[in-house]
N, C-alpha and C positions, 0 to 999 in steps of 0.2 A: 082452462080452456078445455071444453067438454068431447070428447070424441060420441060419435054414435054407433050402433052394429054395424052389420051387413043385413041383417033384415030389418032395417030402419026403424027398430023399437029404442025409443032412446033411453038413454041409459044416466045414473047419476052423475049431477056436478060434481068433481073432485071435491070431496069435504077441505081440502086445502083454500077454497076459494069461497066457499059459503053460497048462496041462491044465484043466481045470473041476476044481471043487473039489466032493464031496461033498455032494448036497443044491441043487446049484445049480438054479435053473428056468431052462432055456433057450427063448427065445421065438423063434418063427416072423417073421422078417421081414414086413411088411404084403403083401400081393399084390399084386402088382402089376395097374394096369386098364389105362389108358390108356397103352402105353408108345411111347416114340419114341426114333429111334435119333439125332438130333442132326447127320445131315448126313456129306458123304460119302462113300466108295464103297460102294455097295451090299454090294460081298462082306467089308467089315469093319464097317459099320454095326450088328453085332449085338455088339460088340467090349464096350461101354459102352454104356449105355441108361439112360434118363432117365424116371422115375414125378414125379407130384408130387401134393398135395393144395391147392388143387382140381386137376384134371385139366388136361392141355394142352388149349386151347382155341381156337387161332389157329394158321393161317386156319380157317374155321370146316367149311370142306371136307376140309381135312386137315390137321388139330391138330398142330403143330412145337412151339408153345412158349404161353407161359401170360401172359395179360395179364388183371387185374383193374382196378376202382377203389376208391380205400381207400375202406374204411369199407363197404364193398357187401356183409355177409356172406351174400347170394345166393351170392354168385360167389365166393366162398370167403377173404376177409380177413380171417383169423384174430387181428388184432392190432387192439385198438381205440382205439389211438393215435392222435390226427390225426395225418395226414403220414408214414405209413408202413403199405406192407400187408407181413403174415407169411407165408410159402407152408411147406410141407413139401413137402421135395424127398430126393428117392434116388437113387443110381446102381446100375446092375449091371453087374456083368463076366460074358461069354460068355452073354449072353440066347438066349434060342428064340426060335422065334415067327419071325424075320426067314426068310424062304424061298431068298433070295439071299446068307445070310451061314453060317460055320459056325463054330463056336467053335474056337477056337484055343490052343496053351501060350504063356504068358507069364512071362518071368523074375522074376527082383526086381529094384525100383528101374526098371520099365519106364512107367510109368502118372506122370502130373503134372496136377496143376491148376498155372497161370500164378499166381507170386508167393506161392505157399501154406510154411508153414516160420517158422523162428526168426527167419531170415535177411532176411524183408520184410517185419517185423513194423510196420516205418515208413515201407513204401513205398505210394504213391498208390494203385496195383492192389488193395493186399493186401485182402482180404474174409476174416475172420472167422468168419465162419459155414461156410464151404465147408472148413476146417480137418478136420472130423470125416468129412467127404468123402475126402479124402486119407489121413488115416489110415487109414480105413477098407481103402483099396485096398493100402496098404503091409503092413496085417497079412493081408490074405489071396494077396497075392505070395510066391511064384510059385507060379501055375495050372496046370493042364492043360486040352486039351479036354475031358477027362471031368467037369471040374468048371464044372456051367453054372449057370446064375441064380442066382448069387450077388448077394446084394441088401442094399446096408449097412442098408436101414432108415431111416426118415423123417428126416430132421435139419432144424430151424427155420430158414429165411433171413429176412431180413427187407432190403426196399426201400424207402427212404430219399428223400420226395421233396423232389426241393431247391425252395428261395427262393427267389424274385426278387422285387428291390425296383424296383414303377415307377411312375410319375405317379398310378397309382388308389391305388397301397397294395401291400401285399406279397400277392404270389400264387406258389402251388406250381404245380410245374412235371411232365410225366411225367416219369419215373425207369424207365432202364431195366439189368438186372443181367445180364452173360452168365454162366452158368456155363460156362467152357471146359477142355476135358480132351484129352489126349492117351496111347494105351496103343499102345505099339510091338510088333511080332515080336522085340526085341532091346531089353538095358538101353539108357535115354536117355543122352544126352553132358549133358555138365556145364552144357549153358543149359537143358535139360528138353527137345530136342528130338529126333525122331528120324531119324538117319540115314538120307542121301538114299537115295531108292530103296527105301529096305526097308518093306514092308508096314505099315500105321498104323490106328488109327480116329481121327480128331481131330476132334471136334464142339463144339458148343456150343448150351445150351441156355439162351433167354430168358426172362427173369421180369422181365414192365412192370407199373409201378404207376402208374394218371393219379389225375388229382387227383379230391378229392371233390366231390359233387354234394350242395347241399339235396334232399331225397328230397321236401319239399314244395314247391319252389316249381322244382328244377331246377336253381338257380344255384350257380357255383362256392361251394364254403365256405372263407372267408379264413382265413390260416393264423393270424390275428391271434385266432380262436373261442378264447376261455379263458386269452387271455394279459393277465395284471392288472397289469403295470408295462413300462417301456423293458426295464428291464435285464432280464426274464424272455423278453423278444422276442428280445435278444441273447443271450442263451443258449442259446435252443431253436432259433432259425434261425442264428445263426454259429456259436458255440462246440461245441454238442453234433453240428452236422454239419458244420462243416470243420477243430476242433479237438482235439477230444477223443473222438474216431469210432474213434481205435486206442490200445490201451492204453500204447505207447508214446510218442504225440506228446498229451500232458498231457491221459490219460485216466486217470492215478493220477499220485500223486507220485514222480518219480524224480531221484535222485543231480544228471542232468546240469542240470536247470531247477527242479527243485525249486518248479513250479508246478502245481496241479492244476486243467482247467478245466470240473469237474464242477460239479452242482448239490449235491452232496454229495462230500467228499471222506474223511470218518471224522475223526475228532479235533478236530469243530469246526469245521474249514477247508471253503471253498467257495471259486466261484470268485470270486465278489464280494470274500472277506474275503483271496484268493489275490493277488487284482489293487490294489483302491482303496488307495492309501495305503502300499502295500507296497512294501519295497524290495527291488530286481532282483538275480537272484542274479548275473546279468552283472556283472563285476567292473567292465568301463571305465565299462559304465554307471551304475553305484552311484559309483562315483568321480568320473562327471562332475556327479551328487547329481539323478540321473533316480528316478524312482519307477516300477512299472509303471503304473499308473494316478494322476496326479496331478488331481484333480480342480479344474475349470475352466481346465485348461493342456493341451492335447493335445500342444504340442511338450516338454513336458517328461516325458512319459507313453511310458514305453517302448513298451506295447501298442500306440500309433498309430504311433508311427516304425517298429517291426517291421512292419505288415501291410503300410505304406507302402512300405518296399524302398528299393533305390536307393541314394543318396548319403544320406538319411537313419539309414542304420545306420553313419554316421562319427561317428566321436566326436571332438572338438576336440582333445583331448589324448594319444589311441590312435592315432589315425589311422584310414583305411582301413576298412569293416566288420570295427569292435571290437565292434557290438552283436550281432555274428555275422549269421546266415540271416534274410533275409524270411518270416517265416509268413504263412498255413500252410506248413509245415517245405517249405522250397524249397532243392537242393542238387542241381544240372545233374550237375555234375562227379560224383557217385555213384550216378547215376540216381534220384535223388527230385526231381523236375522236376512242382511243382504252383500253378497258376493262382493269381494273385492274387485276393484278395478284390474284388466286386464295384465298382462306385464310389459305388451307392447302400447297401452295406456299411461300406464305408468311413466315407461321411458320415453313418452313422448310429450308431456308434462315436464321430468325433467331435463330432457335437453331444450327443450324450451323456454325455460328459468335462465339454464346455465349459457343459452344463446342471448342473456339480456330482458327475455320477455317482452318480446316488439309484440307494440300493438297491430304491427302490418308488416307484408314481405314473407316469407318463409324463410325458416331456418336452414341451416346443411343437416339434416337428418336421414335416412334410409325409410324412415315412417312417416316423414313428412310429406304432406300434398306439396308437388312443386309445377 
């Protein structure tokens, strides 16, 4: 699909799709309302610009980024799912309307959003929702200074609230997602950076989602709202947020681990069926007689040992680290460092396993939804 500029001048079809087909309907990109430059020197701030729905609203005196409360349809949260906001975001190349900035020429491979592309699919900073924006820029470049107001069209970006385990039960916390871009006057270096001293527009556009409030009481909405079992709590608060949120990290059935941690994985499989009383894919763990989850016995449950990490990844038969990397996937030597699950999350997993790893119902625990 091709978008046209605000001034009506037709721009090139994305090189990804080739020449237009007879009868193809060509849509205009949504006309940007509140446009922000994203920071950096005023002389280059028009090279990449941002627009969103809802419009940037913070700070109120001179909006630079977007901040909304989850479940606040007045602000513009487009996702009814509790615990996340969804916004529409687009980027523009060589935007007009910036008095101190002049559109310029840009070669191929001069634009980058960090951690996009297949090689970063398992990186903790990879944001799948940013991929369409990178593909748009790749398809447009190279451009000249005469190619102005090239807008990507809106793409949906979700900002998921983290869940903290507190003494008063689970609580949502504010989440901030940063869309960072670099557009350089020459092709970028292999690390995605502009050569030192050359003109560039290096920007960031923040998307902030704050915890929801009950409209009647103005009190925080609990993450336990709608939860019907302890395992559903584990699924939504741990697996969905930290273990299966990337396709290559248990978001699908991969040959390397053959473990899907989604609520539904196809073919009758789910996180529960893939875990409870299931033999592990890891040879050493299977040889040692472990199960992925052995009801009633956390120490014989590979899931529990994997989230603990350290010496718990060692096999009495096969030695140190025979059970692989700590999970969520943590491999600092390959630039894949992730924090451990919180103490509360690990405690919840342990107590669920000790209670027999039930698929339904709530266990007796101070941190389980009840």
